[in-house]
C-alpha positions, -999 to +999 in steps of 0.1 A: -097-188+120-098-154+127-119-123+129-100-095+110-109-059+108-090-046+077-095-008+076-093+012+043-109-018+026-124-004-008-086-001-016-069-019-040-037-034-020-064-038+010-096-047-009-071-080-021-058-082+012-094-086+024-101-114-005-073-133+004-085-136+044-118-152+026-103-175+011-081-189+037-118-192+059-112-153+080-140-131+087-139-104+079-149-063+088-136-042+058-141-009+058-137+027+043-152+064+035-151+060-004-127+092-003-103+072-020-112+036-022-134+024-051-168+009-045-159-018-072-138-028-044-164-041-018-162-079-015-195-088-019-186-128-006-200-150+023-177-141+057-170-101+051-192-074+065-187-041+047-191-011+067-194+031+050-171+045+080-140+072+084-118+060+112-109+088+112-144+093+135-144+078+164-183+076+167-182+059+134-155+036+139-162+027+185-184+006+168-171-020+153-147-027+181-180-041+197-173-072+175-141-100+183-112-084+168-085-107+165-064-086+144-060-054+120-046-041+089-047-006+094-047+009+055-069+034+054-047+063+046-047+091+024-033+078-008-019+093-042+014+119-047-009+142-065-036+138-040-014+141-009+009+171-018-028+188-028-046+183+005-019+185+036-047+192+060-064+157+049-032+135+054-028+147+086-062+138+099-051+103+090-033+106+132-072+112+141-066+078+128-040+060+145-054+074+177-085+055+176-073+021+160-043+018+183-064+029+218-093+003+203-068-024+200-056-018+223-092-022+248-101-049+226-068-068+234-063-073+196-036-096+193-015-074+166-021-047+140-001-045+110+005-014+095+007-003+058+035+026+066+057+034+029+092+036+010+081+075+012+094+074+047+128+073+036+125+101+011+155+111-015+180+077-014+210+084+010+222+047-001+207+022-017+191-004-011+169+011+012+173-009+041+147-011+075+170-006+103+200+017+089+187+037+063+181+071+078+140+084+065+142+120+058+115+131+040+095+162+052+066+155+031+030+158+047+024+121+039+055+113+049+053+123+079+024+113+093+033+074+086+065+079+103+042+089+132+021+056+126+056+035+127+058+055+156+023+043+174+035+007+166+064+006+191+043+031+217+015+015+218+039-022+222+062-009+251+036+004+273+010-020+262+026-054+248+000-046+212+021-065+186+026-052+155+042-059+117+052-026+102+046-037+063+067-005+041+051-001+009+070+005-026+057+006-062+028-021-059+007-028-088-025-050-101-058-051-111-080-027-092-054-003-091-066+035-096-054+054-125-035+084-105-006+054-099+018+046-127+015+017-140-026+017-141-023+058-152-003+044-179-017+013-190-047+029-191-043+059-214-017+035-241-053+013-241-072+045-244-046+057-272-039+084-255-002+101-245+010+093-217+030+117-199+064+117-183+075+143-154+108+153-166+133+134-186+119+101-170+151+084-158+136+087-122+135+053-115+111+028-096+111-008-078+075-028-091+061-050-073+030-076-085+001-074-061+002-114-058+039-111-046+026-083-027-007-109-009+015-142-004+042-119+017+015-110+040-004-137+044+027-153+056+039-127+083+002-133+097+001-173+093+038-182+104+040-153+121+073-138+112+088-106+117+064-096+151+074-069+161+096-058+136+100-040+104+094-054+065+097-034+031+071-044+003+085-049-029+108-062-056+144-049-059+142-039-097+148-008-109+132+006-137+132+040-151+098+061-155+110+063-195+116+026-196+081+018-183+066+038-206+084+024-231+070-014-218+037-005-215+034+003-254+051-022-266+031-049-244-004-033-246+009-026-292-003+014-285+003+032-305+001+059-282+030+085-276+050+098-247+047+139-237+073+149-214+060+167-186+086+194-165+101+179-134+071+180-105+083+204-082+090+184-049+068+147-039+088+126-074+118+110-059+145+099-082+151+064-069+135+037-052+147+007-043+147-017-011+168-035+007+143-072+003+165-098+025+130-096+049+107-094+016+122-127-001+122-147+031+084-142+031+072-146+002+099-177-002+098-180-044+104-163-070+088-132-075+069-117-105+087-110-139+078-072-143+061-085-184+047-106-169+027-092-139+019-064-165+007-089-190-015-097-165-030-066-158-040-063-194-061-096-198-081-083-167-117-066-167-102-043-141-084-021-175 
């Protein structure tokens, strides 16, 4: 079994990754500064050591590398469309984290870094589905540009120092533990509390939604089977749904009396369509995707809303 560092470990996806790694017998160091992560996501389990620290601060993160580390899941980032649009300077500071993590990983002879990039790097769709190697990266938003810089760190450290990587470009993932500033959890919380669901514009913009179990299983197979080494993989489902239809579905499944309220369109950051090319994702998952209504029902039945 391996020693694994998970950055952003109090976040939705990385906390689920850490949980699964523990179940497989790995030892985990989880680190988070709680800017976007939640303390209730920190696992209190044997085999996991949690450290409150900021990966963008070298003095805080360097001592963690006094331990033997085999793999790193570098998921720490300022996330959320509204938050990243309102705090562009804080987004840029994540580049300091790249410098810290990659240089320390090189010196510590880490075997591989799994890097969380984002579908945001694609920007507005040039063509669909969006492919890892043939679709241009055309977003100018600071969050997307910084994620692209992180991908460049992966490729550059491989070229100069032979540090292996896998880049995951995350499309929308949902599930228990997710904060309510993401669309599915935002709608679910509002619907279960009887509040109005707010939709930007006419709601015709589409998203593809991947249940967290599918996301985690694909990631674990990338690690255990050493698949897509030094490559890029879209992590997501390819079934599109409009935001308006998603709101209606959630109201129906929660049996809510909430209404749908339309707000003016966002000036930027709300892409019209998202759809990944998922050949690699399907190979990693090795089974059928969780149906959207099944996944949403699992979140409703959980204790996290």
